[in-house]
C-alpha distance (Angstrom), angle and dihedral (degrees) to the residues before:
residue distance angle dihedral
M1 . . .
Q2 3.78 . .
L3 3.78 117.5 .
P4 3.83 113.8 -110.3
I5 3.82 88.3 -139.0
T6 3.79 131.7 35.2
P7 3.81 119.3 -86.3
D8 3.80 88.9 -118.3
D9 3.81 91.0 54.2
Q10 3.79 91.0 48.9
R11 3.79 90.7 51.5
R12 3.81 90.1 48.3
R13 3.77 91.4 51.9
A14 3.80 91.8 44.7
H15 3.79 93.4 54.1
A16 3.81 91.6 44.0
F17 3.82 90.0 52.7
R18 3.79 92.5 47.7
D19 3.81 90.6 49.0
L20 3.82 92.0 53.1
H21 3.80 88.7 63.3
A22 3.78 91.2 55.2
G23 3.79 90.7 73.1
P24 2.86 150.3 165.9
G25 3.78 99.5 -143.4
A26 3.80 123.4 -21.9
F27 3.78 133.7 -54.4
V28 3.79 130.3 -155.0
V29 3.77 119.6 -124.3
A30 3.81 107.4 -154.9
N31 3.80 116.7 -137.9
A32 3.81 114.3 -136.2
W33 3.79 125.5 -175.8
D34 3.81 100.7 -164.6
Q35 3.79 142.9 9.3
G36 3.78 94.1 -86.6
T37 3.79 95.0 54.4
A38 3.80 90.0 44.8
R39 3.81 89.6 56.0
L40 3.80 91.5 46.2
L41 3.80 94.5 50.0
S42 3.80 92.3 44.4
A43 3.80 91.9 51.1
L44 3.80 91.1 51.0
G45 3.80 91.2 61.0
F46 3.79 108.3 -100.9
T47 3.79 113.3 152.4
A48 3.82 99.0 -142.0
V49 3.79 138.8 18.2
A50 3.78 131.5 -147.3
T51 3.77 132.1 -171.7
T52 3.80 122.2 -120.3
S53 3.78 122.0 -139.7
A54 3.80 91.7 -157.4
G55 3.80 93.2 47.9
L56 3.80 90.4 51.5
A57 3.81 92.4 45.3
F58 3.80 91.2 51.7
A59 3.81 91.3 47.9
L60 3.80 87.8 53.6
G61 3.81 91.8 47.9
R62 3.80 94.6 -110.9
T63 3.78 136.8 119.7
D64 3.78 119.6 -105.4
G65 3.79 127.5 -120.6
A66 3.80 97.5 29.4
N67 3.82 100.5 94.5
L68 3.82 91.1 -107.0
V69 3.81 95.3 133.5
T70 3.78 114.1 72.6
R71 3.76 125.9 -135.2
E72 3.80 89.2 -114.2
E73 3.81 91.5 54.4
A74 3.79 93.4 46.4
L75 3.78 93.5 48.9
A76 3.80 93.0 45.4
N77 3.81 87.7 54.0
A78 3.81 90.5 48.3
R79 3.78 91.8 48.4
A80 3.80 90.7 52.6
I81 3.80 91.3 50.0
V82 3.81 91.4 49.0
T83 3.81 89.6 56.7
A84 3.83 92.2 49.3
T85 3.80 97.1 60.3
D86 3.77 141.8 35.1
L87 3.80 91.0 -142.6
P88 3.80 126.7 100.4
V89 3.81 110.7 -85.8
S90 3.79 124.0 -154.4
A91 3.79 122.2 -175.3
D92 3.76 136.6 -136.0
L93 3.80 96.0 -128.4
E94 3.81 92.2 -179.6
N95 3.80 110.9 -150.7
G96 3.79 93.1 -17.5
F97 3.81 90.7 -92.4
G98 3.77 93.1 -89.9
A99 3.78 141.3 48.6
S100 3.78 98.3 -124.7
P101 3.80 126.2 81.9
D102 3.82 88.6 -123.4
A103 3.82 91.0 57.5
V104 3.80 90.8 50.5
A105 3.80 92.0 48.6
E106 3.80 90.9 51.2
T107 3.80 90.0 50.5
I108 3.81 90.0 55.3
R109 3.80 91.8 50.1
L110 3.81 92.1 48.4
A111 3.81 90.7 46.1
A112 3.78 90.7 55.5
A113 3.80 89.4 50.6
T114 3.82 90.0 59.7
G115 3.82 92.0 59.0
L116 3.79 96.3 -99.6
V117 3.81 118.7 145.1
G118 3.79 98.1 -163.1
G119 3.76 144.6 11.8
S120 3.77 142.8 -176.2
I121 3.79 127.7 -125.9
E122 3.81 121.2 -158.8
D123 3.78 129.0 -149.2
A124 3.82 88.3 -141.2
T125 3.80 119.5 113.6
G126 3.80 102.0 -157.7
D127 3.81 88.1 -126.4
P128 3.84 112.1 116.2
A129 3.81 90.7 -154.3
T130 3.81 93.0 58.3
P131 3.81 105.0 13.5
I132 3.83 99.2 172.2
H133 3.79 128.4 53.7
P134 3.82 115.6 -119.1
F135 3.78 112.6 -93.0
E136 3.81 99.2 -106.0
Q137 3.79 93.2 45.2
A138 3.80 91.1 48.3
V139 3.80 91.2 52.8
E140 3.80 93.4 46.1
R141 3.80 90.0 52.3
I142 3.81 91.1 54.7
R143 3.78 90.5 45.9
A144 3.81 89.0 54.9
A145 3.81 91.7 48.0
V146 3.80 90.9 51.9
A147 3.81 92.6 47.5
A148 3.80 90.9 52.6
A149 3.79 91.3 47.5
R150 3.80 92.3 50.6
E151 3.81 90.2 56.2
L152 3.81 89.7 65.3
D153 3.80 123.8 93.1
F154 3.81 93.1 -124.3
P155 3.82 133.8 49.1
F156 3.81 104.4 -88.9
T157 3.82 106.6 -168.4
V158 3.81 112.3 -132.4
T159 3.80 115.9 -157.6
A160 3.81 116.3 -164.3
R161 3.80 116.9 -153.7
A162 3.80 128.0 -155.5
E163 3.80 104.7 -158.6
N164 3.82 103.1 -172.0
F165 3.80 96.5 116.8
L166 3.81 93.5 50.5
H167 3.78 92.8 53.7
G168 3.78 106.4 48.0
R169 3.81 96.9 -88.0
P170 3.82 105.6 111.5
D171 3.80 92.9 -179.7
L172 3.80 108.5 142.5
D173 3.80 93.8 179.3
D174 3.80 92.5 55.6
T175 3.79 90.6 43.9
V176 3.80 91.0 54.5
R177 3.80 90.4 45.2
R178 3.78 90.5 54.2
L179 3.79 94.7 45.7
R180 3.80 91.2 50.5
A181 3.79 89.9 50.4
F182 3.81 91.3 47.8
E183 3.79 88.6 51.4
A184 3.79 90.6 51.5
A185 3.81 88.4 49.4
G186 3.80 88.8 59.7
A187 3.81 105.2 -97.6
D188 3.80 112.3 160.4
V189 3.82 96.9 -150.1
L190 3.82 131.3 24.6
F191 3.79 123.8 -145.7
A192 3.81 133.9 -177.7
P193 3.81 107.0 178.1
G194 3.78 119.1 -157.8
L195 3.79 99.1 34.5
P196 3.81 107.1 170.0
D197 3.79 103.5 -137.2
A198 3.78 148.8 -6.3
E199 3.79 93.9 -85.5
A200 3.80 91.1 57.0
V201 3.80 89.4 51.4
R202 3.80 90.0 50.2
T203 3.81 91.0 49.2
V204 3.79 93.9 50.3
C205 3.80 94.4 45.7
A206 3.79 92.2 48.6
A207 3.81 92.3 48.7
V208 3.82 96.8 62.4
D209 3.78 137.1 44.4
K210 3.81 99.1 -146.7
P211 3.83 122.0 82.7
V212 3.80 115.5 -78.6
N213 3.79 124.6 -141.4
V214 3.81 115.1 -147.7
L215 3.79 123.1 -161.1
A216 3.81 111.7 -134.8
A217 3.80 95.9 -138.6
G218 3.78 138.6 117.9
P219 3.81 112.8 -0.9
L220 3.82 90.7 -8.5
A221 3.80 90.8 63.7
K222 3.81 87.1 71.4
L223 3.81 89.6 65.8
T224 3.79 125.5 82.1
V225 3.78 128.8 -124.1
R226 3.80 88.7 -104.5
Q227 3.81 93.0 51.0
L228 3.80 92.7 49.0
A229 3.80 89.7 48.5
E230 3.80 89.9 52.1
L231 3.81 88.0 55.0
G232 3.81 89.0 55.8
A233 3.80 104.4 -93.7
R234 3.78 114.7 145.9
R235 3.79 98.1 -179.3
I236 3.82 129.0 29.8
S237 3.79 123.9 -162.7
V238 3.79 129.8 -172.4
G239 3.80 98.9 -152.6
S240 3.78 112.8 -164.8
A241 3.82 94.7 -16.8
F242 3.81 96.7 108.6
A243 3.81 90.7 47.7
R244 3.81 91.7 49.5
V245 3.82 91.6 46.5
A246 3.81 87.9 54.5
L247 3.81 91.9 48.0
A248 3.80 91.0 48.8
A249 3.81 91.9 50.9
A250 3.79 91.8 50.4
Q251 3.80 90.3 46.5
R252 3.81 92.8 51.9
S253 3.78 92.2 47.1
A254 3.80 93.6 48.3
A255 3.80 92.0 45.7
E256 3.81 90.1 52.6
I257 3.80 90.4 56.0
L258 3.79 93.2 47.9
N259 3.81 95.9 42.5
T260 3.80 102.5 38.5
G261 3.77 106.8 11.8
G262 3.80 88.4 -124.2
F263 3.78 132.8 127.8
A264 3.79 100.9 -160.1
S265 3.81 92.7 125.2
F266 3.80 89.4 67.5
A267 3.80 86.9 75.6
D268 3.81 87.6 76.0
A269 3.81 93.4 54.6
M270 3.78 120.5 113.3
P271 3.83 107.7 -100.7
M272 3.80 112.9 -102.3
S273 3.80 91.6 -121.7
E274 3.80 91.3 54.1
A275 3.80 92.7 47.8
N276 3.79 91.9 48.6
S277 3.78 91.5 47.8
L278 3.80 92.1 49.2
M279 3.80 93.1 51.3
S280 3.80 95.9 42.2
D281 3.81 97.4 51.6
Q282 3.75 111.4 112.7
L283 3.81 119.4 -127.5
């Protein structure tokens, strides 16, 4: 598969992404779900873009977190986003699209071939009966992801995710244990989405030496970038929030038409000339 960008550009983006994690403070990686949102977020001044598995699932009319989006679909989406921006792009690679370490390693190699410079691997299974991989298997999967990344000729940033809090297992001790093990396995960034409060963020960030990504969701969305940085976060992601904001706006506008027959909400729409200009700008 031919890269959608030049190898030199991929290396440039990879080093820029790695440097963002070196601080100081925290940066926000903006989650896009298609080429248009990638162009929008890039134009606004974000310094890095990430994909969102939930945003893609919703765009495809599917639920998130149930292994309903294939690896091919996710990587095609990532490839399209890479071509829409000159920023570093990291991907939500879900659970690596397979339970085995070999499947995870292959996902990393294929991700690199799409022009991505980073990706996250979850310890979630997608099976409601057993939602989290056993500890040793979870660590071995991250070890395989790191090994595949290190075979590349540029610094592909591997983010290891501990998913307890998203799957009904609010066990902070086990989450920290997993993140420490992922760090020892070579992960570049640690991530525990769904942390319940600021103190949990502080605990996680203090427990590891590698950069920590914090998801600005739930109670944590009430905090600012500066406040999350003061807790120890180095990278902040928004997950599916932008996609859900867009869905909510469309829902409100459509409901207004059906309930009142009015179109007042269209006044908040981006002007056609602005939208056309945004999408026609050359990188």
